[in-house]
C-alpha positions in Angstrom: 18.6 48.5 10.9 16.4 47.8 8.2 19.3 46.9 6.1 20.1 44.0 8.3 16.2 43.7 7.8 16.5 43.2 4.2 19.7 40.7 4.5 17.4 38.4 6.8 14.4 38.5 5.0 16.3 38.1 1.9 18.0 35.2 3.2 14.4 34.1 4.3 13.6 33.9 0.9 16.6 32.3 -0.4 16.7 29.7 2.4 12.7 28.8 1.7 13.4 28.3 -1.9 16.3 25.9 -1.7 14.3 23.5 0.6 11.1 23.7 -1.4 13.7 22.5 -4.6 15.5 20.0 -2.4 11.3 18.6 -1.4 10.4 18.4 -5.0 13.2 17.2 -6.6 13.6 14.5 -3.2 10.0 13.3 -3.4 10.0 10.2 -4.2 7.5 10.1 -7.2 7.3 7.1 -9.4 9.2 8.0 -12.9 9.9 5.8 -16.0 13.7 4.4 -14.5 12.0 3.1 -11.9 9.9 0.1 -11.6 7.8 -0.8 -9.1 5.7 -4.1 -10.5 2.9 -5.4 -8.5 2.8 -9.0 -7.4 -0.1 -11.2 -6.9 1.5 -13.7 -4.3 -2.1 -16.5 -4.2 -5.5 -16.6 -4.0 -7.6 -18.1 -1.4 -11.4 -18.8 -1.3 -13.4 -18.0 1.9 -15.9 -21.1 2.6 -17.6 -18.9 5.0 -18.3 -16.3 2.9 -17.8 -17.8 -1.1 -15.4 -14.8 -1.2 -12.1 -14.5 -2.6 -8.9 -13.3 -1.0 -6.2 -12.1 -3.1 -2.5 -11.4 -1.3 -0.7 -9.3 -3.3 2.6 -7.7 -2.3 5.2 -5.3 -5.6 8.8 -5.0 -6.2 10.3 -1.8 -6.1 14.0 -1.7 -8.3 14.4 2.5 -7.7 16.5 2.1 -4.6 14.6 3.9 -3.0 10.9 4.8 -1.8 8.3 6.2 -4.3 4.9 7.5 -4.2 2.1 6.6 -6.1 -1.5 7.7 -5.8 -4.0 6.1 -5.8 -5.6 7.1 -9.8 -4.3 5.7 -13.1 -0.4 5.1 -12.0 -1.9 2.8 -8.9 -5.6 1.4 -9.7 -7.6 -2.3 -9.2 -10.0 -3.0 -11.9 -12.9 -4.0 -12.4 -14.0 -2.1 -9.2 -13.4 0.9 -7.2 -9.2 2.0 -7.7 -8.7 1.7 -4.2 -8.4 -1.5 -2.4 -6.0 -0.6 0.6 -2.9 -1.3 -1.8 0.4 1.0 -0.5 0.6 4.4 -2.2 4.6 4.6 -0.7 6.7 2.1 -1.3 9.8 0.6 0.0 12.6 0.0 -2.0 12.9 -4.6 -2.9 10.5 -7.3 -3.1 7.7 -7.0 -0.5 5.7 -9.9 0.1 2.3 -10.3 2.2 2.0 -6.4 2.1 -2.6 -6.3 1.8 -5.8 -8.4 0.7 -8.1 -7.6 -1.3 -11.1 -9.7 -1.4 -13.1 -10.0 -4.7 -16.0 -12.1 -5.8 -13.9 -14.5 -7.9 -15.5 -13.4 -11.5 -13.5 -12.5 -14.2 -10.0 -10.7 -13.4 -8.8 -8.8 -10.3 -5.8 -6.8 -12.2 -3.7 -4.7 -10.4 -1.9 -1.8 -12.4 0.9 0.3 -10.8 3.3 2.2 -12.7 2.4 0.9 -16.1 3.0 -2.8 -15.0 0.1 -4.8 -14.4 -0.4 -8.8 -11.8 -4.1 -10.2 -12.7 -5.7 -12.7 -10.3 -8.9 -15.2 -11.4 -9.9 -18.1 -9.1 -6.8 -20.7 -10.7 -4.7 -18.5 -10.0 -1.9 -19.8 -7.7 -3.7 -21.4 -4.3 -2.5 -20.1 -1.5 -1.7 -22.7 1.6 -4.3 -20.9 4.4 -7.0 -18.1 4.3 -4.8 -15.0 4.3 -6.2 -13.0 6.7 -3.6 -9.9 7.1 -2.2 -8.9 10.6 -3.6 -5.4 10.5 -1.2 -2.7 12.6 -2.4 -1.6 15.8 -4.3 -4.9 16.5 -1.4 -6.4 18.1 -1.6 -7.9 21.7 -0.1 -4.6 22.6 -2.1 -1.9 21.2 -4.6 -2.4 25.0 -1.3 -3.6 27.2 0.1 0.2 27.0 -3.2 1.6 28.3 -4.5 -0.9 31.0 -0.2 -1.0 32.3 -1.0 3.0 32.3 -3.9 2.8 34.5 -2.8 0.4 36.5 0.2 2.3 37.8 -2.2 5.4 37.9 -4.1 3.5 40.4 -1.3 2.7 42.6 0.0 5.9 42.7 -3.4 7.2 43.9 -3.7 4.4 46.1 -0.4 4.9 47.6 -1.0 8.5 47.7 -4.2 8.3 49.7 -2.6 5.7 52.2 0.5 8.2 53.2 -2.0 10.8 53.3 -4.8 9.7 54.2 -6.9 12.2 51.3 -9.7 9.2 51.6 -10.2 9.2 48.0 -9.4 4.9 48.2 -8.5 4.6 51.6 -10.5 5.6 54.1 -10.2 8.2 55.9 -7.8 8.3 58.9 -9.4 9.0 62.7 -8.6 11.1 65.0 -6.6 9.4 68.0 -9.2 9.2 70.9 -9.7 12.6 73.2 -8.3 15.0 69.9 -10.6 17.4 69.0 -10.6 17.2 65.1 -12.2 20.5 64.3 
């Protein structure tokens, strides 16, 4: 029995080592041969806030998703390095990915994997204010819970009507002359 346990333990350790090796070699980390290039789409001055909205995208020629953490390889300047830019980069050209609002002073620069794109107030102007569609704020995010609640209420109503529980429908009254005790 101990030989079987030892063989099983060796198999588990070897499997874990193989999985770890596979994960580390296939993880999408940026390398010099894989280029991710930031793209400034356009700038727009918001007349209400007098701030500048900048619309950004990127091009990833690696052919696979590449992960670049916020830091020296994926940062904005001046200001905070993290301005809402992605950290996972899908292959190909990806337009209109995110918006950064900035005061318009000087130059706003996104550096990505050694490549840079900069915005100034004289950069290519957007035709309209590039307000992003934030995932989870569309019409369906509230429609589903409302539909579930409506169906639950319908089911509860049908149940109380059928069995006379009084949850929604009034309790059934006993027939005349029948003792309800």
